[in-house]
C-alpha positions in Angstrom: -47.8 -122.1 -183.7 -49.0 -123.2 -180.3 -48.4 -121.0 -177.2 -47.7 -123.9 -174.9 -43.9 -123.9 -174.1 -43.1 -127.5 -174.7 -45.3 -127.6 -177.9 -43.7 -124.5 -179.2 -40.2 -125.8 -178.8 -41.2 -129.0 -180.5 -42.8 -127.2 -183.4 -40.3 -124.3 -183.8 -38.6 -124.4 -187.2 -36.8 -121.0 -187.4 -34.8 -120.2 -184.3 -32.6 -117.3 -183.2 -29.9 -118.1 -180.7 -28.2 -115.1 -179.1 -25.1 -115.7 -177.0 -23.7 -113.1 -174.6 -20.1 -112.0 -173.9 -20.2 -113.6 -170.5 -20.7 -117.0 -172.0 -18.2 -116.6 -174.8 -15.2 -115.0 -173.1 -12.9 -115.7 -170.2 -10.2 -113.7 -168.5 -7.7 -114.9 -171.1 -9.8 -114.3 -174.2 -12.4 -116.4 -176.0 -14.0 -119.3 -174.3 -13.4 -121.8 -177.0 -15.0 -124.7 -175.1 -18.3 -122.7 -174.9 -18.1 -121.9 -178.6 -17.6 -125.5 -179.6 -20.4 -126.7 -177.3 -23.0 -124.2 -178.6 -21.9 -124.9 -182.2 -22.3 -128.6 -181.7 -25.8 -128.1 -180.3 -26.8 -125.9 -183.1 -25.6 -128.4 -185.6 -27.8 -131.0 -183.9 -30.8 -128.8 -184.3 -30.0 -128.2 -188.0 -29.7 -132.0 -188.5 -33.2 -132.2 -187.0 -34.6 -130.0 -189.8 -34.5 -126.7 -188.0 -33.1 -123.4 -189.2 -30.9 -121.6 -186.8 -29.4 -118.1 -186.9 -26.7 -117.2 -184.4 -26.4 -113.7 -183.0 -23.1 -113.5 -181.2 -21.3 -111.1 -178.8 -17.7 -111.5 -177.8 -15.8 -109.5 -180.5 -15.0 -106.6 -178.2 -13.9 -108.7 -175.3 -11.8 -110.9 -177.5 -10.1 -108.0 -179.2 -9.3 -106.3 -175.8 -7.5 -109.4 -174.7 -5.8 -110.1 -178.1 -4.1 -106.7 -178.2 -3.4 -106.8 -174.4 -5.4 -103.7 -173.4 -5.9 -103.4 -169.6 -9.7 -102.8 -170.0 -12.4 -102.0 -172.5 -11.4 -98.7 -174.1 -13.4 -95.5 -173.5 -12.6 -93.9 -176.8 -14.8 -94.9 -179.8 -11.9 -95.4 -182.3 -10.1 -97.7 -179.9 -13.3 -99.7 -179.2 -14.0 -100.1 -182.9 -10.4 -101.2 -183.5 -10.6 -103.7 -180.7 -13.9 -105.1 -182.1 -12.3 -105.4 -185.5 -9.4 -107.4 -184.1 -11.7 -109.6 -182.0 -14.2 -110.2 -184.7 -11.6 -112.0 -186.9 -10.7 -114.4 -184.1 -14.4 -114.9 -183.1 -15.6 -115.9 -186.6 -12.5 -118.1 -187.1 -13.3 -120.1 -183.9 -16.9 -120.5 -185.0 -15.8 -121.6 -188.5 -13.6 -124.3 -187.0 -16.3 -125.4 -184.5 -19.0 -125.7 -187.1 -16.6 -127.3 -189.6 -16.2 -130.2 -187.2 -19.8 -131.2 -187.9 -19.7 -130.5 -191.7 -21.4 -127.1 -191.4 -20.4 -123.9 -193.1 -20.9 -120.4 -191.6 -21.3 -116.9 -193.0 -20.4 -113.7 -191.2 -23.1 -111.0 -191.2 -22.2 -107.6 -189.8 -25.1 -105.0 -189.5 -25.9 -101.6 -188.2 -29.5 -100.4 -187.3 -29.3 -98.2 -190.4 -29.2 -101.4 -192.5 -32.6 -102.4 -191.2 -34.2 -99.0 -191.0 -33.9 -98.6 -194.8 -36.7 -100.7 -196.3 -34.7 -101.7 -199.4 -31.7 -102.8 -197.4 -33.9 -104.5 -194.8 -35.4 -106.7 -197.6 -32.0 -107.3 -199.1 -30.7 -108.5 -195.7 -33.7 -110.7 -195.3 -33.3 -112.3 -198.7 -29.6 -112.9 -198.1 -30.3 -114.6 -194.8 -33.1 -116.7 -196.4 -30.6 -117.8 -199.1 -28.0 -118.8 -196.6 -30.5 -120.9 -194.7 -31.6 -122.6 -197.9 -27.9 -123.6 -198.4 -27.8 -124.8 -194.8 -25.1 -122.3 -194.1 -25.3 -120.9 -190.5 -25.5 -117.1 -190.4 -23.4 -115.7 -187.6 -24.6 -112.1 -186.9 -23.0 -109.3 -185.0 -23.2 -105.5 -184.9 -20.7 -103.9 -187.3 -18.9 -102.2 -184.4 -16.0 -101.0 -186.7 -18.2 -98.4 -188.5 -21.1 -98.1 -186.1 -21.8 -94.7 -184.3 -24.5 -93.7 -181.9 -27.0 -92.8 -184.5 -26.9 -96.3 -186.2 -26.2 -98.6 -183.2 -28.6 -101.2 -182.1 -27.7 -100.4 -178.5 -26.8 -103.9 -177.5 -26.9 -107.4 -179.0 -30.1 -108.2 -177.2 -31.8 -105.6 -179.3 -30.0 -106.8 -182.4 -31.2 -110.4 -181.8 -34.8 -109.1 -181.4 -34.4 -107.2 -184.7 -33.2 -110.4 -186.5 -36.1 -112.4 -185.0 -38.5 -109.8 -186.4 -36.7 -109.6 -189.7 -36.8 -113.4 -190.2 -40.2 -114.0 -188.7 -38.6 -116.4 -186.2 -40.5 -118.9 -184.1 -38.5 -118.2 -181.0 -35.5 -116.3 -179.7 -33.3 -118.0 -177.1 -31.1 -115.6 -175.2 -28.1 -117.3 -173.6 -26.5 -115.4 -170.8 -24.6 -116.1 -167.5 -27.7 -116.2 -165.3 -30.4 -118.8 -165.2 -33.1 -116.2 -166.2 -35.0 -113.3 -164.6 -35.2 -113.3 -160.8 -37.4 -111.5 -158.5 -34.3 -109.8 -157.1 -30.6 -109.8 -157.8 -29.4 -113.4 -157.2 -25.7 -112.2 -156.9 -26.5 -110.3 -153.7 -29.8 -111.8 -152.4 -29.6 -115.4 -151.3 -33.4 -115.8 -151.3 -33.8 -114.6 -154.9 -36.2 -116.8 -156.9 -36.3 -117.5 -160.6 -39.4 -116.3 -162.5 -40.1 -119.2 -164.9 -42.9 -117.5 -166.9 -43.7 -113.9 -167.8 -47.1 -113.3 -169.5 -47.1 -109.5 -169.5 -44.1 -107.2 -169.5 -45.3 -104.1 -167.6 -43.5 -101.4 -165.7 -43.1 -103.8 -162.7 -41.1 -106.3 -164.8 -39.0 -103.5 -166.3 -38.3 -102.0 -162.9 -37.3 -105.4 -161.6 -34.9 -105.9 -164.5 -33.4 -102.4 -164.1 -32.4 -103.3 -160.6 -30.3 -106.2 -161.9 -27.4 -104.7 -163.9 -25.2 -106.7 -166.2 -21.7 -107.2 -164.9 -20.3 -108.8 -168.0 -22.2 -107.3 -170.9 -23.5 -103.9 -172.1 -27.2 -104.6 -172.1 -27.7 -106.2 -168.7 -31.1 -107.8 -167.8 -33.1 -104.7 -168.8 -31.8 -104.9 -172.4 -33.1 -108.5 -172.5 -36.5 -107.5 -171.1 -36.8 -104.7 -173.7 -36.0 -107.3 -176.4 -38.6 -109.7 -175.0 -41.2 -106.9 -174.9 -40.8 -106.2 -178.6 -41.0 -109.8 -179.6 -43.9 -110.9 -177.4 -45.9 -107.8 -178.7 -45.7 -109.2 -182.2 -46.3 -112.9 -181.3 -42.7 -114.2 -181.0 -41.7 -115.9 -177.7 -38.4 -115.4 -176.0 -36.5 -117.4 -173.5 -33.6 -116.3 -171.2 -31.4 -119.2 -170.1 -27.9 -119.9 -168.8 -25.5 -120.5 -171.6 -23.1 -122.2 -169.3 -25.6 -125.0 -168.5 -24.3 -128.1 -170.2 -26.2 -129.0 -173.4 -28.7 -126.2 -172.7 -30.1 -126.0 -176.2 -30.4 -129.8 -176.5 -32.3 -129.9 -173.2 -34.6 -127.1 -174.1 -35.7 -128.7 -177.3 -36.1 -132.0 -175.5 -38.8 -130.3 -173.5 -36.9 -129.6 -170.3 -37.8 -126.4 -168.4 -34.9 -124.0 -168.0 -34.8 -120.2 -167.7 -37.5 -117.6 -168.0 -40.0 -118.0 -170.8 -41.8 -114.9 -172.1 -45.3 -115.7 -173.4 -46.2 -114.0 -176.7 -49.4 -112.6 -178.0 -51.5 -115.2 -179.7 -51.3 -113.8 -183.2 -48.2 -112.8 -185.1 -47.9 -109.3 -186.5 -47.4 -108.9 -190.3 -43.7 -108.4 -191.3 -44.2 -104.8 -192.5 -45.9 -103.7 -189.3 -43.0 -105.3 -187.3 -40.6 -103.2 -189.3 -42.6 -100.0 -188.6 -43.2 -100.6 -184.9 -40.0 -102.2 -183.8 -37.2 -101.7 -186.3 -37.5 -98.1 -187.4 -36.0 -95.4 -185.1 -38.7 -92.8 -184.3 -37.9 -89.3 -185.4 -40.3 -87.5 -183.1 -43.3 -87.7 -180.8 -47.0 -86.9 -181.3 -49.0 -86.4 -178.1 -52.7 -87.6 -178.0 -55.7 -86.6 -175.9 -57.6 -89.3 -174.1 -60.2 -89.7 -176.8 -57.6 -90.1 -179.6 -55.6 -92.6 -177.5 -58.7 -94.7 -176.9 -59.7 -94.6 -180.6 -56.2 -95.8 -181.6 -55.9 -98.4 -178.8 -59.3 -100.0 -178.5 -61.2 -99.1 -181.7 -58.6 -99.7 -184.3 -58.9 -96.2 -185.7 -56.4 -94.0 -187.7 -55.0 -90.9 -186.1 -56.8 -87.7 -187.0 -55.5 -84.2 -186.3 -58.4 -83.4 -183.9 -56.9 -85.7 -181.2 -53.4 -84.3 -181.3 -52.3 -82.0 -178.4 -48.6 -81.6 -179.1 -45.7 -82.4 -181.4 -42.0 -82.9 -180.5 -39.2 -83.2 -183.0 -38.5 -82.1 -186.5 -39.5 -84.8 -189.0 -40.6 -85.2 -192.6 -43.5 -86.9 -194.4 -43.1 -90.7 -194.0 -41.1 -90.6 -190.8 -41.8 -92.9 -187.9 -43.0 -91.2 -184.8 -44.1 -92.4 -181.4 -47.7 -91.8 -180.1 -47.8 -90.8 -176.5 -50.8 -90.7 -174.1 -51.4 -88.0 -171.6 -49.6 -90.0 -168.9 -46.5 -90.1 -171.1 -46.9 -93.8 -172.0 -45.8 -94.6 -175.5 -48.7 -96.6 -177.1 -47.6 -97.0 -180.7 -45.5 -96.0 -183.7 -46.7 -94.8 -187.1 -45.6 -93.3 -190.4 -46.9 -89.7 -190.7 -48.6 -88.3 -193.8 -47.6 -84.7 -192.8 -44.3 -83.2 -191.6 -43.9 -81.8 -188.1 -44.3 -78.2 -189.1 -47.7 -78.9 -190.8 -48.9 -81.1 -188.0 -48.4 -78.3 -185.5 -50.5 -76.1 -187.7 -53.4 -78.5 -188.0 -53.4 -80.3 -184.6 -56.6 -80.0 -182.8 -58.7 -79.2 -185.9 -61.1 -81.4 -187.9 -60.0 -83.1 -191.1 -62.3 -80.9 -193.0 -60.3 -77.8 -191.9 -56.9 -79.1 -193.0 -57.1 -77.4 -196.5 -58.1 -74.1 -194.9 -55.0 -74.1 -192.6 -52.4 -75.6 -195.0 -53.7 -74.7 -198.5 -53.7 -78.4 -199.5 -55.0 -81.7 -198.1 -53.5 -84.9 -199.4 -54.9 -87.0 -196.5 -57.6 -86.9 -193.9 -55.4 -88.8 -191.4 -52.1 -87.8 -189.8 -51.3 -91.6 -189.6 -53.4 -94.1 -191.4 -54.2 -97.3 -189.5 -52.3 -99.4 -192.1 -49.2 -97.5 -191.1 -49.7 -97.6 -187.3 -48.6 -100.2 -184.9 -49.6 -100.6 -181.2 -46.6 -101.3 -179.1 -48.1 -100.9 -175.6 -48.4 -104.1 -173.6 
């Protein structure tokens, strides 16, 4: 897949479209006009031979209006109940909208726990592949009714990124109520300028996004930037554009320049490494000295006990942990061969000394390179 924007849109076959609450809802409930417009554009892409998966927000906002609540509830049971009410109406409107063009839809509700478990992860992927082969449009949302903090995606921007990784998508298009990423908040600064291309997502871009909060959704711009950071690191591009722009999807795939395009790395990361690095929730932290960090970052080495300076958390063998440099930057995620207690006993020693300290030595490495993913920009 080419990295040039126009060529990529032309060649893209599997597309994730994420639509935010600000696009899908109005003060009186769902924005049915927007739902119909986006559905029509997706049907056009499918008729052109493309596969499209839709990640949608809007259930909570719809439910709040439907049961006449004055605002989004603070209590978890009420939020979950409102989402349940709203989800029914949301999927019904999508079913009617896609049905106008002869397309069927399927509702997929997920929690992050569904994707953290490898077997369920593969089952979800196989189900989505089957729906696409039937030309049924998967409409995906977080399962808010049962989701709690430990198994939440955080926001639908992150969910959309997870689906893009799961399905090895060619691009994620994130439709929101702003034209893209600006150099300052366009709602308060009249001279704010749109940033059309982002090649590297560093701390400067994250700081810029954190200064532009979301008024109509949970994630805000920072949530979108974090999603883009995950995707571009594994070779998947992302675009933020205004979902209220008429025929926005049609225009994008016709080669028109809208929004902010995040340029991905040249090579895609293998599916299993995507799962390790960006889907699993880390259970702890391993701190590295400068030599170990350099070996992992620049020389493609496994992590040995000699380069470890500290361990945070209580985790078992096989858990995902973050690797952190001396400056506190997270550089990667890996699956450990030893639990936290044993790593604390052997950190700083040579691999040849592991047996003396533990009484056994199943592995030389704390994390083998095959189970390690670099996540730093």
